[in-house]
PDB file of N, CA, C and O in Angstrom:
ATOM      1  N   MET A   1       8.969  30.528 -36.399  1.00  0.00           N
ATOM      2  CA  MET A   1       8.433  31.891 -35.254  1.00  0.00           C
ATOM      3  C   MET A   1       8.682  30.886 -34.395  1.00  0.00           C
ATOM      4  O   MET A   1       8.516  29.678 -34.568  1.00  0.00           O
ATOM      5  N   GLU A   2       9.192  31.605 -33.231  1.00  0.00           N
ATOM      6  CA  GLU A   2       9.699  30.438 -31.798  1.00  0.00           C
ATOM      7  C   GLU A   2       8.323  30.715 -30.339  1.00  0.00           C
ATOM      8  O   GLU A   2       7.842  31.754 -29.885  1.00  0.00           O
ATOM      9  N   ARG A   3       8.145  29.620 -30.085  1.00  0.00           N
ATOM     10  CA  ARG A   3       7.413  29.610 -29.466  1.00  0.00           C
ATOM     11  C   ARG A   3       7.964  29.918 -28.220  1.00  0.00           C
ATOM     12  O   ARG A   3       9.024  29.346 -27.964  1.00  0.00           O
ATOM     13  N   ALA A   4       7.239  31.130 -26.886  1.00  0.00           N
ATOM     14  CA  ALA A   4       7.518  30.662 -25.653  1.00  0.00           C
ATOM     15  C   ALA A   4       7.103  29.661 -24.893  1.00  0.00           C
ATOM     16  O   ALA A   4       5.976  29.186 -25.030  1.00  0.00           O
ATOM     17  N   SER A   5       8.380  29.016 -23.577  1.00  0.00           N
ATOM     18  CA  SER A   5       7.519  28.036 -22.952  1.00  0.00           C
ATOM     19  C   SER A   5       6.899  28.019 -22.484  1.00  0.00           C
ATOM     20  O   SER A   5       6.759  29.221 -22.713  1.00  0.00           O
ATOM     21  N   THR A   6       5.833  27.736 -21.608  1.00  0.00           N
ATOM     22  CA  THR A   6       4.787  28.317 -20.405  1.00  0.00           C
ATOM     23  C   THR A   6       5.461  27.909 -19.365  1.00  0.00           C
ATOM     24  O   THR A   6       5.446  28.542 -18.310  1.00  0.00           O
ATOM     25  N   VAL A   7       6.307  26.520 -19.574  1.00  0.00           N
ATOM     26  CA  VAL A   7       7.305  26.298 -18.172  1.00  0.00           C
ATOM     27  C   VAL A   7       8.713  26.627 -17.650  1.00  0.00           C
ATOM     28  O   VAL A   7       9.793  26.175 -18.031  1.00  0.00           O
ATOM     29  N   PRO A   8       8.440  27.529 -16.677  1.00  0.00           N
ATOM     30  CA  PRO A   8       9.535  28.090 -16.236  1.00  0.00           C
ATOM     31  C   PRO A   8      10.914  27.056 -16.478  1.00  0.00           C
ATOM     32  O   PRO A   8      10.753  25.838 -16.399  1.00  0.00           O
ATOM     33  N   ALA A   9      12.531  27.752 -16.832  1.00  0.00           N
ATOM     34  CA  ALA A   9      12.900  26.561 -17.283  1.00  0.00           C
ATOM     35  C   ALA A   9      13.874  26.269 -15.538  1.00  0.00           C
ATOM     36  O   ALA A   9      13.779  27.100 -14.635  1.00  0.00           O
ATOM     37  N   MET A  10      14.611  25.152 -15.413  1.00  0.00           N
ATOM     38  CA  MET A  10      14.642  24.850 -13.714  1.00  0.00           C
ATOM     39  C   MET A  10      16.364  23.660 -14.449  1.00  0.00           C
ATOM     40  O   MET A  10      16.196  22.979 -15.461  1.00  0.00           O
ATOM     41  N   CYS A  11      17.702  23.668 -13.752  1.00  0.00           N
ATOM     42  CA  CYS A  11      18.363  23.707 -13.880  1.00  0.00           C
ATOM     43  C   CYS A  11      18.078  21.880 -13.183  1.00  0.00           C
ATOM     44  O   CYS A  11      17.456  21.551 -12.173  1.00  0.00           O
ATOM     45  N   SER A  12      18.625  21.228 -13.938  1.00  0.00           N
ATOM     46  CA  SER A  12      18.377  19.341 -13.243  1.00  0.00           C
ATOM     47  C   SER A  12      18.846  19.299 -11.870  1.00  0.00           C
ATOM     48  O   SER A  12      18.612  18.252 -11.266  1.00  0.00           O
ATOM     49  N   THR A  13      19.629  20.472 -11.083  1.00  0.00           N
ATOM     50  CA  THR A  13      19.620  19.676  -9.506  1.00  0.00           C
ATOM     51  C   THR A  13      18.472  20.526  -9.479  1.00  0.00           C
ATOM     52  O   THR A  13      17.594  19.867 -10.036  1.00  0.00           O
ATOM     53  N   CYS A  14      18.003  21.618  -9.139  1.00  0.00           N
ATOM     54  CA  CYS A  14      16.649  22.173  -8.955  1.00  0.00           C
ATOM     55  C   CYS A  14      15.846  20.725  -8.775  1.00  0.00           C
ATOM     56  O   CYS A  14      15.403  20.270  -7.721  1.00  0.00           O
ATOM     57  N   THR A  15      15.783  20.116 -10.134  1.00  0.00           N
ATOM     58  CA  THR A  15      14.447  19.426 -10.406  1.00  0.00           C
ATOM     59  C   THR A  15      14.614  17.904  -9.157  1.00  0.00           C
ATOM     60  O   THR A  15      13.915  17.461  -8.246  1.00  0.00           O
ATOM     61  N   THR A  16      16.014  17.508  -9.823  1.00  0.00           N
ATOM     62  CA  THR A  16      16.146  16.246  -9.156  1.00  0.00           C
ATOM     63  C   THR A  16      15.182  16.441  -7.087  1.00  0.00           C
ATOM     64  O   THR A  16      14.428  15.677  -6.484  1.00  0.00           O
ATOM     65  N   ALA A  17      15.890  18.073  -6.636  1.00  0.00           N
ATOM     66  CA  ALA A  17      16.108  17.871  -5.172  1.00  0.00           C
ATOM     67  C   ALA A  17      14.097  18.745  -5.309  1.00  0.00           C
ATOM     68  O   ALA A  17      13.821  19.399  -4.303  1.00  0.00           O
ATOM     69  N   PHE A  18      13.279  18.716  -6.101  1.00  0.00           N
ATOM     70  CA  PHE A  18      12.178  19.143  -5.671  1.00  0.00           C
ATOM     71  C   PHE A  18      11.308  16.880  -6.349  1.00  0.00           C
ATOM     72  O   PHE A  18      10.268  16.244  -6.173  1.00  0.00           O
ATOM     73  N   ASP A  19      12.472  16.700  -6.971  1.00  0.00           N
ATOM     74  CA  ASP A  19      11.797  15.052  -7.047  1.00  0.00           C
ATOM     75  C   ASP A  19      11.524  14.658  -5.865  1.00  0.00           C
ATOM     76  O   ASP A  19      10.363  14.387  -5.559  1.00  0.00           O
ATOM     77  N   ALA A  20      12.777  14.530  -4.792  1.00  0.00           N
ATOM     78  CA  ALA A  20      13.467  14.012  -3.494  1.00  0.00           C
ATOM     79  C   ALA A  20      12.479  14.125  -3.358  1.00  0.00           C
ATOM     80  O   ALA A  20      11.645  13.267  -3.651  1.00  0.00           O
ATOM     81  N   LEU A  21      12.172  15.528  -2.733  1.00  0.00           N
ATOM     82  CA  LEU A  21      11.813  16.286  -1.763  1.00  0.00           C
ATOM     83  C   LEU A  21      10.052  15.559  -1.787  1.00  0.00           C
ATOM     84  O   LEU A  21       9.486  15.058  -0.815  1.00  0.00           O
ATOM     85  N   SER A  22       9.637  15.671  -2.820  1.00  0.00           N
ATOM     86  CA  SER A  22       7.899  15.014  -3.395  1.00  0.00           C
ATOM     87  C   SER A  22       7.860  14.238  -2.947  1.00  0.00           C
ATOM     88  O   SER A  22       6.994  14.275  -2.073  1.00  0.00           O
ATOM     89  N   THR A  23       8.654  12.848  -3.037  1.00  0.00           N
ATOM     90  CA  THR A  23       8.820  11.592  -3.232  1.00  0.00           C
ATOM     91  C   THR A  23       8.958  10.874  -1.370  1.00  0.00           C
ATOM     92  O   THR A  23       8.417   9.826  -1.017  1.00  0.00           O
ATOM     93  N   ASN A  24       9.856  11.830  -0.409  1.00  0.00           N
ATOM     94  CA  ASN A  24       9.765  11.684   0.663  1.00  0.00           C
ATOM     95  C   ASN A  24       8.697  11.717   1.398  1.00  0.00           C
ATOM     96  O   ASN A  24       8.245  10.925   2.224  1.00  0.00           O
ATOM     97  N   ALA A  25       8.299  12.845   0.959  1.00  0.00           N
ATOM     98  CA  ALA A  25       6.865  13.342   1.750  1.00  0.00           C
ATOM     99  C   ALA A  25       5.973  11.934   1.523  1.00  0.00           C
ATOM    100  O   ALA A  25       5.460  11.174   2.345  1.00  0.00           O
ATOM    101  N   VAL A  26       6.008  11.916   0.124  1.00  0.00           N
ATOM    102  CA  VAL A  26       4.978  10.702  -0.140  1.00  0.00           C
ATOM    103  C   VAL A  26       5.438   9.529   0.754  1.00  0.00           C
ATOM    104  O   VAL A  26       4.530   8.857   1.243  1.00  0.00           O
ATOM    105  N   ILE A  27       6.951   9.116   1.098  1.00  0.00           N
ATOM    106  CA  ILE A  27       6.677   8.243   1.841  1.00  0.00           C
ATOM    107  C   ILE A  27       6.563   8.576   3.155  1.00  0.00           C
ATOM    108  O   ILE A  27       6.534   7.564   3.855  1.00  0.00           O
ATOM    109  N   VAL A  28       6.485   9.619   3.786  1.00  0.00           N
ATOM    110  CA  VAL A  28       6.182   9.928   5.374  1.00  0.00           C
ATOM    111  C   VAL A  28       4.669   9.531   5.252  1.00  0.00           C
ATOM    112  O   VAL A  28       4.055   8.551   5.672  1.00  0.00           O
ATOM    113  N   ALA A  29       4.292  10.604   4.548  1.00  0.00           N
ATOM    114  CA  ALA A  29       3.103  10.544   4.714  1.00  0.00           C
ATOM    115  C   ALA A  29       2.385   8.801   4.932  1.00  0.00           C
ATOM    116  O   ALA A  29       1.701   8.386   5.868  1.00  0.00           O
ATOM    117  N   ALA A  30       2.970   7.891   3.392  1.00  0.00           N
ATOM    118  CA  ALA A  30       1.850   6.398   3.998  1.00  0.00           C
ATOM    119  C   ALA A  30       2.856   6.159   4.673  1.00  0.00           C
ATOM    120  O   ALA A  30       3.018   5.083   4.097  1.00  0.00           O
ATOM    121  N   VAL A  31       4.025   6.196   5.665  1.00  0.00           N
ATOM    122  CA  VAL A  31       3.897   5.268   7.103  1.00  0.00           C
ATOM    123  C   VAL A  31       3.249   6.140   7.913  1.00  0.00           C
ATOM    124  O   VAL A  31       2.305   5.538   8.425  1.00  0.00           O
ATOM    125  N   THR A  32       3.290   7.097   8.222  1.00  0.00           N
ATOM    126  CA  THR A  32       2.472   7.937   9.387  1.00  0.00           C
ATOM    127  C   THR A  32       1.170   7.385   9.128  1.00  0.00           C
ATOM    128  O   THR A  32       0.645   6.992  10.170  1.00  0.00           O
ATOM    129  N   VAL A  33       0.256   7.169   7.787  1.00  0.00           N
ATOM    130  CA  VAL A  33      -0.721   6.729   8.308  1.00  0.00           C
ATOM    131  C   VAL A  33      -0.458   4.477   8.363  1.00  0.00           C
ATOM    132  O   VAL A  33      -0.967   3.536   8.972  1.00  0.00           O
ATOM    133  N   ASN A  34       0.038   4.571   7.881  1.00  0.00           N
ATOM    134  CA  ASN A  34       0.055   2.539   8.418  1.00  0.00           C
ATOM    135  C   ASN A  34       0.152   2.984   9.500  1.00  0.00           C
ATOM    136  O   ASN A  34      -0.991   3.188   9.911  1.00  0.00           O
ATOM    137  N   GLY A  35       1.314   3.430  10.661  1.00  0.00           N
ATOM    138  CA  GLY A  35       0.938   3.148  11.395  1.00  0.00           C
ATOM    139  C   GLY A  35       0.378   3.542  12.427  1.00  0.00           C
ATOM    140  O   GLY A  35       0.729   2.925  13.433  1.00  0.00           O
ATOM    141  N   TRP A  36      -1.026   5.047  12.714  1.00  0.00           N
ATOM    142  CA  TRP A  36      -1.120   5.625  12.893  1.00  0.00           C
ATOM    143  C   TRP A  36      -2.445   4.168  13.169  1.00  0.00           C
ATOM    144  O   TRP A  36      -2.587   3.534  14.215  1.00  0.00           O
ATOM    145  N   GLU A  37      -3.166   4.002  11.983  1.00  0.00           N
ATOM    146  CA  GLU A  37      -4.463   2.682  11.450  1.00  0.00           C
ATOM    147  C   GLU A  37      -3.332   1.330  12.497  1.00  0.00           C
ATOM    148  O   GLU A  37      -4.025   0.629  13.233  1.00  0.00           O
ATOM    149  N   ARG A  38      -2.115   1.087  12.532  1.00  0.00           N
ATOM    150  CA  ARG A  38      -1.802  -0.107  13.839  1.00  0.00           C
ATOM    151  C   ARG A  38      -2.290   0.061  14.514  1.00  0.00           C
ATOM    152  O   ARG A  38      -3.162  -0.667  14.989  1.00  0.00           O
ATOM    153  N   MET A  39      -1.818   1.515  15.011  1.00  0.00           N
ATOM    154  CA  MET A  39      -1.973   1.938  17.127  1.00  0.00           C
ATOM    155  C   MET A  39      -3.175   1.853  17.048  1.00  0.00           C
ATOM    156  O   MET A  39      -3.582   1.351  18.096  1.00  0.00           O
ATOM    157  N   LYS A  40      -4.216   2.134  16.178  1.00  0.00           N
ATOM    158  CA  LYS A  40      -5.862   2.393  16.658  1.00  0.00           C
ATOM    159  C   LYS A  40      -6.097   1.059  16.266  1.00  0.00           C
ATOM    160  O   LYS A  40      -7.296   0.829  16.426  1.00  0.00           O
ATOM    161  N   ASP A  41      -5.148  -0.507  15.564  1.00  0.00           N
ATOM    162  CA  ASP A  41      -6.063  -1.131  15.487  1.00  0.00           C
ATOM    163  C   ASP A  41      -5.823  -1.929  17.236  1.00  0.00           C
ATOM    164  O   ASP A  41      -6.643  -2.706  17.725  1.00  0.00           O
ATOM    165  N   ARG A  42      -4.792  -1.580  17.778  1.00  0.00           N
ATOM    166  CA  ARG A  42      -3.952  -2.181  18.783  1.00  0.00           C
ATOM    167  C   ARG A  42      -4.341  -1.354  20.484  1.00  0.00           C
ATOM    168  O   ARG A  42      -4.150  -1.666  21.659  1.00  0.00           O
ATOM    169  N   VAL A  43      -4.965  -0.188  19.761  1.00  0.00           N
ATOM    170  CA  VAL A  43      -6.544  -0.263  20.952  1.00  0.00           C
ATOM    171  C   VAL A  43      -7.641  -0.592  20.838  1.00  0.00           C
ATOM    172  O   VAL A  43      -8.373  -0.268  21.774  1.00  0.00           O
ATOM    173  N   ARG A  44      -8.079  -1.131  20.034  1.00  0.00           N
ATOM    174  CA  ARG A  44      -9.234  -1.650  19.970  1.00  0.00           C
ATOM    175  C   ARG A  44      -9.083  -3.266  20.395  1.00  0.00           C
ATOM    176  O   ARG A  44     -10.044  -3.733  21.007  1.00  0.00           O
ATOM    177  N   ARG A  45      -8.252  -3.921  20.191  1.00  0.00           N
ATOM    178  CA  ARG A  45      -7.560  -5.068  20.152  1.00  0.00           C
ATOM    179  C   ARG A  45      -7.761  -5.928  18.696  1.00  0.00           C
ATOM    180  O   ARG A  45      -7.926  -7.052  18.224  1.00  0.00           O
ATOM    181  N   ARG A  46      -7.685  -5.195  18.531  1.00  0.00           N
ATOM    182  CA  ARG A  46      -8.605  -5.925  16.932  1.00  0.00           C
ATOM    183  C   ARG A  46      -6.702  -6.578  16.378  1.00  0.00           C
ATOM    184  O   ARG A  46      -5.496  -6.328  16.385  1.00  0.00           O
ATOM    185  N   PRO A  47      -8.036  -7.759  15.883  1.00  0.00           N
ATOM    186  CA  PRO A  47      -6.280  -8.429  14.911  1.00  0.00           C
ATOM    187  C   PRO A  47      -5.390  -8.540  14.234  1.00  0.00           C
ATOM    188  O   PRO A  47      -5.179  -9.749  14.322  1.00  0.00           O
ATOM    189  N   ARG A  48      -4.473  -8.048  13.408  1.00  0.00           N
ATOM    190  CA  ARG A  48      -3.903  -7.534  12.386  1.00  0.00           C
ATOM    191  C   ARG A  48      -5.049  -8.527  11.176  1.00  0.00           C
ATOM    192  O   ARG A  48      -5.819  -7.811  10.535  1.00  0.00           O
ATOM    193  N   ILE A  49      -5.129  -9.936  10.925  1.00  0.00           N
ATOM    194  CA  ILE A  49      -5.420 -10.239   9.695  1.00  0.00           C
ATOM    195  C   ILE A  49      -6.949  -9.764   9.162  1.00  0.00           C
ATOM    196  O   ILE A  49      -7.442  -9.846   8.037  1.00  0.00           O
ATOM    197  N   GLU A  50      -7.619  -9.124  10.692  1.00  0.00           N
ATOM    198  CA  GLU A  50      -8.942  -8.429  10.020  1.00  0.00           C
ATOM    199  C   GLU A  50      -8.877  -7.563   9.289  1.00  0.00           C
ATOM    200  O   GLU A  50      -9.359  -7.578   8.156  1.00  0.00           O
ATOM    201  N   ARG A  51      -8.370  -6.796   9.711  1.00  0.00           N
ATOM    202  CA  ARG A  51      -7.883  -5.412   8.998  1.00  0.00           C
ATOM    203  C   ARG A  51      -7.372  -5.692   7.437  1.00  0.00           C
ATOM    204  O   ARG A  51      -7.800  -5.052   6.477  1.00  0.00           O
ATOM    205  N   GLU A  52      -6.191  -6.964   7.328  1.00  0.00           N
ATOM    206  CA  GLU A  52      -5.717  -7.182   6.335  1.00  0.00           C
ATOM    207  C   GLU A  52      -6.476  -8.055   5.188  1.00  0.00           C
ATOM    208  O   GLU A  52      -6.268  -8.344   4.009  1.00  0.00           O
ATOM    209  N   LEU A  53      -7.658  -8.368   6.363  1.00  0.00           N
ATOM    210  CA  LEU A  53      -9.227  -8.949   4.861  1.00  0.00           C
ATOM    211  C   LEU A  53     -10.141  -8.151   4.713  1.00  0.00           C
ATOM    212  O   LEU A  53     -11.135  -8.401   4.032  1.00  0.00           O
ATOM    213  N   GLU A  54      -9.915  -6.907   5.419  1.00  0.00           N
ATOM    214  CA  GLU A  54     -11.018  -5.810   5.270  1.00  0.00           C
ATOM    215  C   GLU A  54     -10.360  -5.236   4.176  1.00  0.00           C
ATOM    216  O   GLU A  54     -11.230  -4.826   3.408  1.00  0.00           O
ATOM    217  N   THR A  55      -8.936  -4.949   3.618  1.00  0.00           N
ATOM    218  CA  THR A  55      -8.170  -3.970   2.955  1.00  0.00           C
ATOM    219  C   THR A  55      -8.221  -4.831   1.746  1.00  0.00           C
ATOM    220  O   THR A  55      -8.398  -4.432   0.595  1.00  0.00           O
ATOM    221  N   TRP A  56      -8.000  -6.368   2.234  1.00  0.00           N
ATOM    222  CA  TRP A  56      -8.210  -6.978   0.850  1.00  0.00           C
ATOM    223  C   TRP A  56      -9.458  -6.517   0.139  1.00  0.00           C
ATOM    224  O   TRP A  56      -9.753  -5.809  -0.824  1.00  0.00           O
ATOM    225  N   LYS A  57     -10.154  -7.372   1.219  1.00  0.00           N
ATOM    226  CA  LYS A  57     -12.326  -7.167   0.018  1.00  0.00           C
ATOM    227  C   LYS A  57     -12.208  -5.651   0.173  1.00  0.00           C
ATOM    228  O   LYS A  57     -13.333  -5.348  -0.225  1.00  0.00           O
ATOM    229  N   THR A  58     -11.737  -4.717   0.418  1.00  0.00           N
ATOM    230  CA  THR A  58     -12.172  -3.641  -0.390  1.00  0.00           C
ATOM    231  C   THR A  58     -11.363  -3.265  -2.127  1.00  0.00           C
ATOM    232  O   THR A  58     -11.768  -2.911  -3.234  1.00  0.00           O
ATOM    233  N   ASN A  59     -10.077  -3.594  -1.505  1.00  0.00           N
ATOM    234  CA  ASN A  59      -9.127  -3.850  -2.964  1.00  0.00           C
ATOM    235  C   ASN A  59      -9.775  -4.085  -3.645  1.00  0.00           C
ATOM    236  O   ASN A  59     -10.073  -3.279  -4.527  1.00  0.00           O
ATOM    237  N   ALA A  60     -10.479  -5.689  -3.547  1.00  0.00           N
ATOM    238  CA  ALA A  60     -10.792  -6.678  -4.504  1.00  0.00           C
ATOM    239  C   ALA A  60     -12.519  -6.311  -5.247  1.00  0.00           C
ATOM    240  O   ALA A  60     -12.935  -6.974  -6.197  1.00  0.00           O
ATOM    241  N   ALA A  61     -13.460  -5.003  -4.516  1.00  0.00           N
ATOM    242  CA  ALA A  61     -14.508  -4.652  -4.888  1.00  0.00           C
ATOM    243  C   ALA A  61     -14.008  -3.278  -5.658  1.00  0.00           C
ATOM    244  O   ALA A  61     -14.782  -2.387  -6.007  1.00  0.00           O
ATOM    245  N   PHE A  62     -12.511  -3.262  -5.872  1.00  0.00           N
ATOM    246  CA  PHE A  62     -12.552  -1.724  -6.116  1.00  0.00           C
ATOM    247  C   PHE A  62     -12.525  -2.372  -7.631  1.00  0.00           C
ATOM    248  O   PHE A  62     -13.055  -1.969  -8.667  1.00  0.00           O
ATOM    249  N   MET A  63     -11.245  -4.185  -7.222  1.00  0.00           N
ATOM    250  CA  MET A  63     -10.895  -4.801  -9.443  1.00  0.00           C
ATOM    251  C   MET A  63     -12.121  -4.871  -9.840  1.00  0.00           C
ATOM    252  O   MET A  63     -12.480  -4.475 -10.948  1.00  0.00           O
ATOM    253  N   ARG A  64     -13.043  -5.484  -8.801  1.00  0.00           N
ATOM    254  CA  ARG A  64     -14.649  -6.008  -9.903  1.00  0.00           C
ATOM    255  C   ARG A  64     -15.066  -5.018 -10.326  1.00  0.00           C
ATOM    256  O   ARG A  64     -15.870  -5.149 -11.249  1.00  0.00           O
ATOM    257  N   SER A  65     -14.783  -3.810  -9.938  1.00  0.00           N
ATOM    258  CA  SER A  65     -15.710  -2.930 -10.441  1.00  0.00           C
ATOM    259  C   SER A  65     -15.885  -2.386 -11.419  1.00  0.00           C
ATOM    260  O   SER A  65     -16.893  -1.894 -11.926  1.00  0.00           O
ATOM    261  N   MET A  66     -13.707  -2.550 -12.068  1.00  0.00           N
ATOM    262  CA  MET A  66     -12.885  -2.101 -12.991  1.00  0.00           C
ATOM    263  C   MET A  66     -12.991  -3.431 -14.012  1.00  0.00           C
ATOM    264  O   MET A  66     -12.234  -3.254 -14.967  1.00  0.00           O
ATOM    265  N   GLY A  67     -13.445  -4.245 -14.063  1.00  0.00           N
ATOM    266  CA  GLY A  67     -13.932  -5.159 -14.245  1.00  0.00           C
ATOM    267  C   GLY A  67     -12.836  -6.150 -14.106  1.00  0.00           C
ATOM    268  O   GLY A  67     -12.912  -6.865 -15.105  1.00  0.00           O
ATOM    269  N   LEU A  68     -11.896  -6.523 -13.387  1.00  0.00           N
ATOM    270  CA  LEU A  68     -10.753  -6.952 -12.961  1.00  0.00           C
ATOM    271  C   LEU A  68     -10.999  -8.049 -12.240  1.00  0.00           C
ATOM    272  O   LEU A  68     -11.995  -8.073 -11.517  1.00  0.00           O
ATOM    273  N   ASP A  69     -10.046  -9.246 -12.324  1.00  0.00           N
ATOM    274  CA  ASP A  69     -10.534 -10.399 -11.898  1.00  0.00           C
ATOM    275  C   ASP A  69      -9.418 -10.076 -10.056  1.00  0.00           C
ATOM    276  O   ASP A  69      -8.191  -9.993 -10.099  1.00  0.00           O
ATOM    277  N   PRO A  70     -10.198  -9.957  -8.727  1.00  0.00           N
ATOM    278  CA  PRO A  70      -9.290  -9.794  -7.238  1.00  0.00           C
ATOM    279  C   PRO A  70      -8.028 -10.436  -7.582  1.00  0.00           C
ATOM    280  O   PRO A  70      -6.890  -9.972  -7.652  1.00  0.00           O
ATOM    281  N   LEU A  71      -8.845 -12.534  -7.940  1.00  0.00           N
ATOM    282  CA  LEU A  71      -7.667 -13.035  -7.515  1.00  0.00           C
ATOM    283  C   LEU A  71      -5.860 -13.250  -8.395  1.00  0.00           C
ATOM    284  O   LEU A  71      -4.734 -13.586  -8.030  1.00  0.00           O
ATOM    285  N   ALA A  72      -6.680 -12.713  -9.981  1.00  0.00           N
ATOM    286  CA  ALA A  72      -5.205 -12.402 -10.608  1.00  0.00           C
ATOM    287  C   ALA A  72      -4.329 -11.476 -10.186  1.00  0.00           C
ATOM    288  O   ALA A  72      -3.108 -11.347 -10.272  1.00  0.00           O
ATOM    289  N   THR A  73      -5.604 -10.580  -9.497  1.00  0.00           N
ATOM    290  CA  THR A  73      -4.879  -8.892 -10.041  1.00  0.00           C
ATOM    291  C   THR A  73      -3.856  -8.808  -7.917  1.00  0.00           C
ATOM    292  O   THR A  73      -2.671  -8.727  -7.597  1.00  0.00           O
ATOM    293  N   LEU A  74      -4.570  -8.852  -7.462  1.00  0.00           N
ATOM    294  CA  LEU A  74      -4.025  -8.941  -5.824  1.00  0.00           C
ATOM    295  C   LEU A  74      -3.447 -10.386  -5.211  1.00  0.00           C
ATOM    296  O   LEU A  74      -2.740 -10.410  -4.204  1.00  0.00           O
ATOM    297  N   GLY A  75      -3.891 -11.750  -6.047  1.00  0.00           N
ATOM    298  CA  GLY A  75      -3.664 -13.230  -5.520  1.00  0.00           C
ATOM    299  C   GLY A  75      -5.073 -13.130  -4.870  1.00  0.00           C
ATOM    300  O   GLY A  75      -6.194 -12.716  -5.164  1.00  0.00           O
ATOM    301  N   ALA A  76      -4.065 -14.063  -3.249  1.00  0.00           N
ATOM    302  CA  ALA A  76      -5.327 -14.818  -2.911  1.00  0.00           C
ATOM    303  C   ALA A  76      -5.081 -13.881  -2.039  1.00  0.00           C
ATOM    304  O   ALA A  76      -4.144 -13.091  -2.159  1.00  0.00           O
ATOM    305  N   PRO A  77      -6.384 -13.887  -0.520  1.00  0.00           N
ATOM    306  CA  PRO A  77      -7.129 -12.876   0.368  1.00  0.00           C
ATOM    307  C   PRO A  77      -5.806 -13.217   1.334  1.00  0.00           C
ATOM    308  O   PRO A  77      -4.936 -13.965   0.888  1.00  0.00           O
ATOM    309  N   PRO A  78      -5.682 -12.622   2.724  1.00  0.00           N
ATOM    310  CA  PRO A  78      -4.964 -12.624   3.643  1.00  0.00           C
ATOM    311  C   PRO A  78      -5.859 -13.627   4.437  1.00  0.00           C
ATOM    312  O   PRO A  78      -7.059 -13.534   4.693  1.00  0.00           O
ATOM    313  N   ALA A  79      -4.735 -14.868   4.849  1.00  0.00           N
ATOM    314  CA  ALA A  79      -5.021 -16.231   5.445  1.00  0.00           C
ATOM    315  C   ALA A  79      -4.362 -15.737   7.022  1.00  0.00           C
ATOM    316  O   ALA A  79      -3.703 -14.706   7.162  1.00  0.00           O
ATOM    317  N   PRO A  80      -4.660 -16.605   8.034  1.00  0.00           N
ATOM    318  CA  PRO A  80      -4.067 -16.221   9.555  1.00  0.00           C
ATOM    319  C   PRO A  80      -2.879 -16.893   9.692  1.00  0.00           C
ATOM    320  O   PRO A  80      -2.930 -17.979   9.115  1.00  0.00           O
ATOM    321  N   ASP A  81      -1.774 -16.662  10.258  1.00  0.00           N
ATOM    322  CA  ASP A  81      -0.411 -17.185  10.669  1.00  0.00           C
ATOM    323  C   ASP A  81      -1.377 -18.758  11.494  1.00  0.00           C
ATOM    324  O   ASP A  81      -2.419 -18.750  12.149  1.00  0.00           O
ATOM    325  N   MET A  82      -0.802 -19.511  11.235  1.00  0.00           N
ATOM    326  CA  MET A  82      -0.751 -20.466  11.392  1.00  0.00           C
ATOM    327  C   MET A  82       0.210 -20.686  12.993  1.00  0.00           C
ATOM    328  O   MET A  82       1.307 -20.192  13.253  1.00  0.00           O
ATOM    329  N   VAL A  83      -0.332 -21.255  13.553  1.00  0.00           N
ATOM    330  CA  VAL A  83       0.427 -21.641  15.394  1.00  0.00           C
ATOM    331  C   VAL A  83       1.184 -23.489  15.481  1.00  0.00           C
ATOM    332  O   VAL A  83       0.797 -24.647  15.320  1.00  0.00           O
ATOM    333  N   ASP A  84       2.243 -22.862  15.782  1.00  0.00           N
ATOM    334  CA  ASP A  84       2.988 -24.374  15.419  1.00  0.00           C
ATOM    335  C   ASP A  84       1.679 -25.932  15.717  1.00  0.00           C
ATOM    336  O   ASP A  84       1.591 -26.878  14.933  1.00  0.00           O
ATOM    337  N   ASP A  85       0.883 -25.789  16.942  1.00  0.00           N
ATOM    338  CA  ASP A  85       0.358 -26.589  16.869  1.00  0.00           C
ATOM    339  C   ASP A  85      -0.669 -27.262  15.784  1.00  0.00           C
ATOM    340  O   ASP A  85      -1.321 -28.304  15.836  1.00  0.00           O
ATOM    341  N   GLU A  86      -0.542 -26.173  14.705  1.00  0.00           N
ATOM    342  CA  GLU A  86      -1.912 -26.181  13.852  1.00  0.00           C
ATOM    343  C   GLU A  86      -0.940 -26.789  12.798  1.00  0.00           C
ATOM    344  O   GLU A  86      -1.367 -27.446  11.850  1.00  0.00           O
ATOM    345  N   ALA A  87       0.145 -26.589  12.964  1.00  0.00           N
ATOM    346  CA  ALA A  87       0.884 -26.856  11.607  1.00  0.00           C
ATOM    347  C   ALA A  87       0.996 -27.945  10.743  1.00  0.00           C
ATOM    348  O   ALA A  87       0.912 -28.878  11.542  1.00  0.00           O
ATOM    349  N   PRO A  88       1.139 -28.478   9.566  1.00  0.00           N
ATOM    350  CA  PRO A  88       1.060 -29.734   9.443  1.00  0.00           C
ATOM    351  C   PRO A  88       2.493 -30.253   9.893  1.00  0.00           C
ATOM    352  O   PRO A  88       3.264 -29.388  10.308  1.00  0.00           O
ATOM    353  N   ALA A  89       3.085 -32.008   9.847  1.00  0.00           N
ATOM    354  CA  ALA A  89       3.828 -32.083  10.135  1.00  0.00           C
ATOM    355  C   ALA A  89       5.232 -32.676   8.952  1.00  0.00           C
ATOM    356  O   ALA A  89       5.409 -33.747   8.372  1.00  0.00           O
ATOM    357  N   CYS A  90       5.747 -31.827   8.980  1.00  0.00           N
ATOM    358  CA  CYS A  90       6.884 -32.348   7.684  1.00  0.00           C
ATOM    359  C   CYS A  90       7.428 -33.306   7.576  1.00  0.00           C
ATOM    360  O   CYS A  90       8.392 -33.670   8.249  1.00  0.00           O
ATOM    361  N   VAL A  91       6.769 -34.026   6.485  1.00  0.00           N
ATOM    362  CA  VAL A  91       7.672 -35.255   6.008  1.00  0.00           C
ATOM    363  C   VAL A  91       9.351 -35.899   5.301  1.00  0.00           C
ATOM    364  O   VAL A  91       9.527 -36.138   4.106  1.00  0.00           O
ATOM    365  N   SER A  92      10.120 -36.022   6.098  1.00  0.00           N
ATOM    366  CA  SER A  92      11.498 -36.298   5.416  1.00  0.00           C
ATOM    367  C   SER A  92      11.073 -37.387   4.608  1.00  0.00           C
ATOM    368  O   SER A  92      11.873 -37.952   3.862  1.00  0.00           O
TER     369      SER A  92
END
């Protein structure tokens, strides 16, 4: 006895088009949210490093709650960019 499929038959072109559409929608949403956060930071005159550090801390807390080491999974927390005056001298 043959079992009836619960998933409707779909050609590979339609599946590919749907996959591309959904992937592009997710990418556009992520870029929009990131741009919105950056614009809010500029209006508030909040430094970029402050937002990056806050994000790292939030992600680190989540990693700890799962029993993982944040330094091993996320890497080191973000550090402020060095200005030329603060940069160590290169010894050749």
